[in-house]
Every structure is written in C-alpha cells, then in structure tokens.
N, C-alpha and C positions, 0 to 999 in steps of 0.2 A: 354326500357328495360336495354340496354348496357349502356346507360348513367349512370343511376341511379346505376348500378353494379359498373361502374367505379368511380364515385363518392363514393359510400360507402367504396372501396378498398382504394382509395386516403386519405379518412377520416380516416379509421382505421390505415393505414400506420403513417398518421401524429401524430394520438393520441397515439401508441406505442413507435414513435421516442420521445415523449415529455415526456415519462414517466421514461425516463432514468436519473438515479441520477447522479449529476457531483461529482466527485471525490474532496475531500478536500485535500490541498497541505500538505506537510511535514511539513512545518512551521507553519500551522494552526494546524495541530495535536499536535507539541511541544508546541503550547500556550494553548490548550484545553486539559488537563490531562482527565477530566471527560469522554467528550466525545470519545477521544482516548482510553481510557481502555474500554468503552462499544464496540467499534468499533473491537477493538483488540479480545475481547471474542467473539463477533459475527463472525470474522473471522475464530477463532480458530475451530470453530464446522464445519467448510467447510472442505471437502476432501482435496482441494487445497487452502489454507488460503492466498496464495500469488496471486491469480489468477486474482485480479482486482487490477485497479492503488490506489483505495479507500483504500483496505485492504494492500497493500503494503507500503502505506505511512504511516498509522496507525502503523503498525509492525515496520517500521525503526524508527520512531518517538519514540516509545516506549523503543526501543534498546537504544537510544542516550538520551532521557528524564532523568532527575534526576542522571547523571552519571552512568547510569545501564551498561555502558560498562567497563569490567573490564580489565585494563591495566595490562601487564606483565612487568617484572624489563626487563630493557635493557639488552640485551646478549652482551658481548665483547670477541669476538673470538681472540686468540691469537695462532700465529703458532711458532713453534720453526725452523726455516729455516737451516739447516746445509750446509755449503759451503764444495764441494768436494776438 
C-alpha cells in the first residue's frame, strides 16, 4: 500500500512538473509579432503582468518592437561659471 501511494505521489509530481510551459525568449517575441501581441494581451489581464519570464519577455519585446520607444531630444546643459 505504501509503495503504491509513493508511486502515485512521484507520478503526480512528475506530471505536474511536465506541464510547465517554457518561456519564449525576448528575441523570439521580437520576431513573432502575432504571438507577442496575444501574449501581451493575456499578461495585461493578470494583476501582476510581469510575474512570469514569458510575460516579461513579451512585454519587453513589445516595447522595443517597431520602434515603439520614443526617444527624447538630447539635452545640452550649459553652465555659466563665474570666476571670482
């Protein structure tokens, strides 16, 4: 009986461990716009959208894809230094 219970526990643990979806890379999401947009939409429904590596990669890829990053104009600072 104990052997059967142990076997069932080990089998159940192995099955649950095999169900984990592997995260796609940032580069993969950059190259696959349709899948990236679907994943971002799914992740945004979660209260913590960046909780998983897969969501972080999809969101980060969406930020840099298609030049979505808005760059500000360079700032040039000048200081008037008065000599005493």
